[in-house]
C-alpha positions in Angstrom: -83.9 -72.2 -26.4 -83.1 -72.3 -22.8 -83.6 -69.1 -20.8 -80.5 -67.5 -19.5 -78.2 -69.2 -22.0 -76.2 -67.0 -24.3 -75.4 -68.5 -27.7 -72.0 -67.6 -29.0 -73.2 -66.2 -32.3 -76.1 -64.0 -31.0 -74.4 -62.5 -28.0 -75.6 -60.6 -25.1 -78.2 -58.4 -26.8 -80.3 -61.4 -27.8 -80.6 -62.5 -24.2 -81.7 -59.0 -23.1 -84.3 -58.9 -25.8 -85.7 -62.3 -24.8 -85.8 -61.4 -21.1 -87.4 -58.0 -21.9 -90.1 -59.6 -24.0 -90.9 -62.2 -21.4 -91.2 -59.6 -18.6 -93.4 -57.4 -20.7 -95.7 -60.2 -21.5 -95.9 -61.2 -17.9 -96.6 -57.6 -16.7 -99.3 -56.8 -19.3 -101.1 -60.0 -18.6 -101.4 -59.4 -14.9 -101.9 -55.6 -14.8 -104.5 -53.0 -15.7 -103.6 -50.6 -18.4 -103.6 -47.0 -17.3 -104.3 -44.2 -19.8 -101.7 -41.5 -19.7 -102.7 -37.8 -19.7 -102.0 -36.3 -23.1 -98.8 -34.3 -23.4 -100.6 -30.9 -23.9 -102.6 -31.4 -20.7 -99.4 -32.2 -18.8 -97.7 -29.1 -20.2 -100.7 -26.9 -19.2 -100.6 -28.3 -15.7 -96.9 -27.6 -15.4 -97.4 -24.0 -16.5 -100.3 -23.6 -14.1 -98.2 -24.9 -11.2 -95.3 -22.7 -12.1 -97.7 -19.6 -12.3 -99.2 -20.4 -8.9 -95.7 -20.7 -7.4 -94.5 -17.4 -8.9 -97.5 -15.6 -7.6 -97.1 -17.1 -4.1 -93.4 -16.2 -3.9 -93.8 -12.7 -5.3 -96.7 -11.8 -3.0 -95.0 -12.6 0.2 -92.8 -9.5 0.4 -96.0 -7.4 0.3 -96.9 -8.4 3.8 -93.4 -7.9 5.3 -93.4 -5.4 8.0 -97.2 -5.0 8.2 -98.7 -5.2 11.6 -95.5 -4.2 13.4 -96.6 -2.3 16.5 -94.2 0.1 18.2 -94.6 1.3 21.8 -93.3 4.8 22.8 -93.1 5.6 26.5 -92.2 9.1 27.6 -93.5 12.5 28.1 -96.2 14.0 25.9 -94.5 17.2 24.8 -97.3 18.7 22.7 -100.7 18.0 21.1 -102.2 19.8 18.1 -105.9 19.3 18.1 -106.4 20.7 14.5 -104.1 18.1 12.9 -104.5 15.5 15.7 -100.8 15.2 16.0 -98.9 14.5 19.2 -95.2 14.7 20.0 -93.8 12.2 22.5 -90.3 12.7 24.0 -89.1 9.2 24.7 -87.0 8.1 27.7 -84.0 7.8 25.3 -84.4 11.5 24.3 -85.8 10.9 20.8 -89.0 12.6 19.8 -91.7 10.8 17.9 -94.4 12.6 15.9 -97.6 10.4 15.9 -101.0 11.1 14.3 -104.2 10.1 16.0 -106.8 8.2 14.0 -110.6 7.9 14.5 -110.0 4.3 15.9 -107.3 5.4 18.4 -108.2 4.2 21.9 -107.9 6.9 24.6 -107.7 9.8 22.1 -110.3 11.8 24.0 -108.1 12.3 27.0 -104.9 13.3 25.1 -105.4 17.0 25.5 -105.2 16.7 29.3 -102.0 14.6 29.2 -99.7 17.3 27.9 -96.5 17.4 30.0 -97.4 14.0 31.7 -96.0 10.5 31.2 -97.7 8.6 28.4 -97.5 5.2 26.6 -98.4 5.3 22.9 -98.8 2.2 20.7 -98.6 2.9 17.0 -98.1 1.4 13.6 -96.4 3.5 10.9 -96.8 6.6 13.0 -100.6 6.1 13.3 -101.6 5.7 17.0 -103.6 2.7 18.0 -103.8 3.5 21.7 -102.8 6.3 24.1 -102.7 5.7 27.8 -101.2 7.4 30.9 -97.8 6.2 31.6 -96.5 4.8 34.9 
C-alpha cells in the first residue's frame, strides 16, 4: 500500500491509523522512555502545592499595617510618670495619648518637656522616640 493514498472502501480512518502507527514506531525507536510519576504521587503533590498556596495567601493580611510609624509634632500637654503616659496636643488641635515603653529613646527627658514643643514617633500608641521639637 502506498502511503498517503486513501482507498475508497477503507476511507479516511484507515489512513489516520496507518500514519499514527508509523509515527509511533518512528518516535519510540529514536527516543528514551520516561517513566511517569504514579497518579497518587501526582495527586499528593497537587494537594501539597494547594496547601502551601492557601497558607501563603491567608498569612499575608496578618502583617498588614504592622510597622507603620506615626509622627506627632506639637506641645507636650501632660506627662504621668506613674503610668508613663504623655498627651501631645498636635498642631492640628488633636490630642494624642501615647504610652512610653522601656525601649523608648529620649524617655528620660520627657518630664522636663511639659509645655514645650515635642516630636513623638510611635507605633500603635507606643512611643519609639521622644525629642524636643523645633
